[in-house]
N, C-alpha and C positions, 0 to 999 in steps of 0.2 A: 398418408398423413403428416402434418406438421407437430412437431414437437421437439425442441431443441436443437433444432438444425440451425449449423451455421456454417460460413466459407469453408473450414477447416473441415468438417463432416462430408460438405458437398464435394470438396477435393477428391475424396475416394470414389465417389460416383463418378465424376469426371475422368478419373484415370480408368475406370472399369470400362467406359463407354469409347476410352481411348479417343476421348477428346483432350482439350487444351486444360488450362488452369480455370479454378470456379471463379465466378466474377459476381454472381448475385444469387441471393435466395429470397424468395418470396412465398407469400401463401395465397392461395385462391379460395375465396369463400362459396359455397354453393347454398342454395336454398333449403336443402334438407339433407338429412344423414346418409349415407350410403356405405356399403361396405369397401374397406379398406386396409391396407397392410400398415402396421405401426412398425417402423423401424427404430431400434433401441440405439442411440446416437453414440455412448459410449462403449457399446459393443463393434460398432464399424470402427470407432478410432483404436480399437484394441486389435485390428488386423484381421478381424472375422469378415467373411464374404458379406454383403447384403441380405442374401437369401438366409444365411445362417442368423441373420438377427433381427427376421420379421417375424410378428405375430398377428393374427387377424383380429380387426377391431371395426367399430363404424365410426364414421366423423363426418362434417360439413367442410373442414379446413383440409385443401387440397395441398401438396408441396410442388411449386414451380421453380427448376433451377434453370440457371444459365452458365454456360461452360463457352469459355473461349474455341472458336475452329481450327485455326491455323497456327498460334503459337503459345509457347508455354515457357516456363522460367523453372528448370528443374535441379536438385541439390542444393538450394538455399536454403536458409534458415526461416524463410516465412514465404507465404504466396508471392510477395513483390521483389524476391529476389531470386536468383540461380544462374543457371547456363542457359542460353537462350536455344531454343529448338523449333523448326518451323516444318510444317507438313504441307506440302503442295497439293492444290485441289486436284491436280491431277494423277499423280502417285498414289494419294491418299495413305500415305505411309509417313510418320513420324521419325525423327533421329536424326536429320539434317541439323547440324550446327551450324553457325554462322561466323567465316571469319572476320575478324577484326578491322582486317582493311577493306572490307565490304559493307561497313557499319558505322554510322556516325551518329551525332548528339540527335539529329533530325529524327533519324531513323528510330532512335530509342525513344524519344517524346511520344510516336505513335504506340511502339508497343506496350509503353507503361500504361498509356490511356485506353488501349484496347482491354488491358487485363483490370480496368478500374482502380489503377495504383495511380499515385501521385506523379511530380515531376521526375525524371532520372536523376540520381544523385551519384552516381559509379558506374564508370563503363570501360571496362578493362578484359584485356584477355585472361583465360585460366583462371578466372578470379573463383569460379566455383568449379575447378578440376577439369581435367582434359581427358577427352575421350577419341578413342579411334572410330568414330562413327563417320558416316559420310558428312561431307560439306555442303552447304547451299551453294551453289555453283555460279551465281549470278551475284551484282554488288547492288545493294538495294538503295534508291535514289528517292526517298520520302522528301516531301516538301513541310511535314510538320504538321499539316493539318487535319491529313486521313485518320479515317476511323478504325482502319485494320492495316496492318504492316504489307498484307497481299495486294491492298489496292495500291500502295505506291509501284512508281516505273520501276524500272530494273535495267541495268545495263543488256546490251545486246551480245555481248561475248560472254563464255563462259570461262570460269575459273577451275583451274585442273588442280592445284596444290593450295595449301596452306600450310605455314611454318608452325613447328609444334609449338604450344603455349598460346596460340592465337584464338581460339573461340571464344567468342563473345561470352562475357559473363556481364550480368546487368543487374545492377540494385536501384528500384525506383523508390522514391519516398513514399511515405503513407500518406495518402489524401490528406487534405486539409476536412478529416472526415469525422471530427470531435470537437464540441463546442459546450461551454456553458450561457445558457441565455435566460434572460429575466431577472437576472441579480443586479445588484448594485455598483457590481464592477467585474472585470473579466474572468475572475478566476472563481466565482461564484454564482451559482442558479442553476436550472434546469439542465441536466446532461442529455444533450442530442448526438445524434449519430447518423452520419451520411453513408448509406449504402444503396446509390440509385435514389433515395429519398432522405430528406431529412424526417427523422422521427425522434420522439423523447425516448430514453431508456427507461424501462420499468423496474419500480424497486422492487426486489427479490431478497429481501433482507441482505443488503448491503454492509459492509464492515467497513472501516477506515483503511485495513489493508487492502482492499480492493480498489477504495477510492485513491489510495494513494498513486495506484497505476495511472489514473485519469490526471490526474495532477501533474506528473512527470511527465505524460502525453503533450501535456498544454502549456509545459514550462512553466508553470505556478509552483508554489513553494510546495509545503507539506499538506497533507491532508487534516483538516480540522472538524468537520462534521458531514455526516450523512443523513439527511431527510425524505420525507414523502409529501408529495401534494396530492389528495385525493380529489378526481375529476367526478362530474357527475353521471357520464356515461362511459363506456368503453371505447377504446380508440385505437389504432393501429400503433404499436410500438415495438422497441428491440428489446429482447432480452438477452442479458451478457450470461455466459457461460465462465463462472469463476475458475472453473478447474484449468478451462482452457487460457484464460488470462494468466494464470500462475504457471502455465508452462512455457510462458513467454512470448506467446503468439500475440500479435497485435488486436487492440477491441476490434476492430470491423471483422476479424477473421473468426470473432467467438460470439457473433451477433445473430440471432435466429428471430425471425418472424413472429410476432405475438400480437393478442391484444389484453389492454388492462385498464382501469381506471387509476391504478397507484403508479404515481410519476416519479421518478427519482429526483431530488435535488442534492447538489454538492458545493460545499465550501471548501476551497483551499486556500492557504495564505498565499498574500500577493507578492511579500518582498522579502521574507525570513524562509530560511528552511533548514534543518539539520541532516547531513548526509554522513554515511559511512557509518553509524551506529547501529545499535542492535535493535531500536525501535524508534517509532516516530518522535520520541523524546530525548532520544541523544544522537550525538553526531557534532560532528565539525559544522560550526556556522558558518551560514553563507547568506550575503544580502545581495539584492537585487535594487536598483535606484529606480525610483519613479519616472525621473527625466531619461536616464540612458537607455533603460528597458533593453538592454541588449545583452548582457552577460551576469554571473553570478560572481561574486567577490568575497573572498574570505576575511576576517576580519583580526587585527593585530591584537595578541593579549593586553598589550599597553594601553589600547584605546578602549576597554571593554572592562567594566567591573560587576559586580554583583547585582547592583539596581539596575543594569542594563540586562544582566540575564533573567530578574524577575520579569522585566518585560517580555523578552521572548517567550519566557516560559507559558506565561500568562496568553500572548499571541497565538501560540499553538496548541492552547486547550490544554497543556500540561500541567503537573503541579508545580511545585517549587523550586526553585534550583538548588541540586545536590553535590554536584561537583563542576567546577570551572578551572579549566586547566589546558595550557597550550600545547597543541600537538597529540592530544588524548585521542582522536580518532584519524589519525595518520596526517601527513603534511603534503601540501600540493604547490605546484608552481603556479595556481591560478592568480589572476590580478587578486589585488590587498584593497581594501576598502580604505580611503586615503584620510580621514579625519575620525576624531576620537569622539564617541557616544558620551554624551551628559544627561542621561535619563534622571529623572526624580524616584521613578519606580511605579509610580500611579499611570502612566501613558498605557494605551489600549495596544498600540504599535511601535516597534523599535522606529520606524522613519517618522514617527511623532515626536521623537525625543530632539532637543538641542544636540546641536554637534559644533565640534571647535571650528575655528575659523580658519587655522592653517591647514594645510594638507601634511599628509604623511608619505614622505618618497621611501621607507624602507622599513623593513621588518624583519628581524634575527631571525634564521630558522627556527626550527619547531616552537614558533611561538604564535600560528593559526589558532583561535580561539577553538577549543573543544567542550562542548556544553552537555550536561547530563541532569533531565529535568527528573523530578521525582513522579512516579506515577498516582493519579488521586484515587487511590483505594482505603477503605477503612473496615474495621468490623465494628458493630455499634450493637449495643444493648444487653452484653456478654458482661461476665464478672472481672475482665480485665482487657485491654485494649487488642489481646491476641485472641478473643475469642466473641461471638457475637453474628449478627444477620451482615452478611457482605453487602456494602455498597461501593457505588463506581459513580466517581463525577465525571459526566461526558456531555460534552455540547453544552456546558454552563450548569447541568441539572446533577444533582445527586438521588440517585435512585438506588432500590434494592435490586440484585442480583436474583432471576427466578430460578427455580429448580430445574435442571434439564441432565440427568444421569451423570453429575458431577461423582468423580471418585476421589480418593487421595491422593492420586498421581496430579490430577488439576489442581487439587487444593494446596499442594506443596509449592504449586507457582505461587500463588497468594501469601503464604506464610513466609515464602524467601522475599516476598516484595515489601512484607511488612517488619522484616527482622525477627519474624517471631518463631524461629524455630521451625522443628518440622510438624507435618499435617497428623493430627491426631483422630478427629472425627470430622464426619460430613451430616449435616442432618436439614431437616427442614421446618419453617413456621409456617402454618396456614393461617390466613386472614378471611373474613366473611365476603368481603367483594374484590374485584379486581381492582388493579391500579397500574400506573405506568412503571413499568421493569426495563433493566437490560437483560436480554438473552444473550449468553457467551457462548461462541461456539468454539467446544473443547477442541476438536482437531487443529483451529487455529493456535489456540494457547499451546498446546503438546509440541505445536512447530517452532516454539521458542517466542513468539509475539507476545507483546505485552496485553495486557486484559483489555484495555482500551481499544485497542486494534482490531479487536476481535467481537465488539458489542454492538447489538442491535436492538433498536428499539422494539419494543412488544408492552402487552398489559398480560399479569397473572396474578393469582392470589397465594402462590405458593412460593415462599423465599429460601435462600440457601443461608443456612448456618454453618459457620467453621468453628472448628477450635484448633489451634496451634498450640504447640508447646511453647513455654515461656523462651524470651531471648535467653542464648547460653550465660549470658555474664550477669542475668538480672535473676533475683531469688523469685521463685513461684509465688503468684497471690496468695495469702494466706485467709483460709477458710475459719479463723477463730470469729466466735461473736464479738461485736461491737465493745461489751463491756470489757473483755480480755485484750483488745486492741488499746483501750484506754489504759490499762494498767499497763501495758508492756510501752506505751507511747509516752505516758506522762507520769505515773507513780514512780516506775521503776528508777528513771533518770534522777527523778528528784531523790528517791533514797539514796542513791550513790552520792549525789551532791553533800548531802547532808552528813554522809557518813564521811567523806571527804574533808567537809570543814571539822567535825568533831575529831578527827586524826590530826590536823592540822594543829590547831589549839592544846590538843594533848602534847604534842611533841615541843611545842613553844613553851608549855608549862615546865615541861623537863628539862628543856634547855635554862629557862631562868633559874629553876632550883639549882641545878649543877653549878652553875655561875656563884651564886650565892654560898655554897658550901666552899667554893675554892677560897672565897673572899674570906670566911671564918677561919680557914685552916693558915692563913695568912697571918 
């Protein structure tokens, strides 16, 4: 049956069947339930055999896989890269590498297409290691339009030798298989993925940390928001395995066929991003022009001030700027933005700001803008700013955080963020009805990500209360009653003032009396 299967898991089956690379994963719906085997995908990826990962079940959703027949890429970092191996229809045995001299770009185009990948991007001998396996003995002569490598013509004469280091290594680009549609711009809308067919991606509690992978793949800026669109009836969708994505695999390899009514909407920034930082709200500032739309440029510190920083932090959905410093997140030799930004601080996007008329041609080393925006987090309703119900501002809304097995280790992240010392206690506050909340993925937080990157929208009636110790430099909040506070704050200082005034006049009178005595003696 189908559950959470994707190309990465399917690749295990293709290897076990002595087929080539995994090309597609689909599901077939039957009219009634029947006995099936449920295969645990994580069990398969751990290295166990399929039989060890199977349990009996019933389902109407049946798994269909397609593997390539006669070509595969081995030893690469993903399904679309590796050393090329070919299996002859006659010998029915793998292991024949291809000599670089017998393979050109048109041949590579056919292989990449056969494997469901994009156009070839790198073609080089021994790129993915060298082996002493048998070499394919004929030169391929593809026209570039064929659907399979073995459909191509080949030379009549055999090759007997191939120089060491000349086995073909091939990297195909990822196909144009990811897009955002239906939004008001290219970097916002419903996430769709192509694996044979374009389908939307279902919302399975996505967070900004996952969305950031999509934004990078689309060459957009930073991930700003994650939302969902509910449809009236179920439809075929792709379900993305987040752990698969986090392992470094491409989105296409991590997609499994599914049905759902909940569709994923993403928003990435169009023209600004922060790179090289510890969170989505920190890093070296890079800007991409609406006109050039070709590359990201760093910004010179001399062309950027605090008002500009306020606009960037707002555009990225972060809090107010807390640190603005050149080379804070590394220096690069990337192109520099050539004009000075002149924001008023109220604009919604950096490229909405006015800029200087003249171009800047140089920027001193170590002066590329590094920016840290604060995380929009607060504790409310407590007896100090370091205690109360945890609230997070995300996607423009302040909402409480729901209780979900938080402990002091996770709470410590919040206390540090608020400069409130150590975590003292974790509690809950119950309300009578459900309301919108943020649910925080604790594993995500403990991995070092900021709270906002780990938040998913939900509804609940139990909210998280935290107590942190006071900041080390500040006294603990007083628990004295209001009357005592008034005495301490008003009466005591007044009394001290009156005593000082009395002492002053007393000393003055003493001095005058002394002077009178001296005159009398004279």
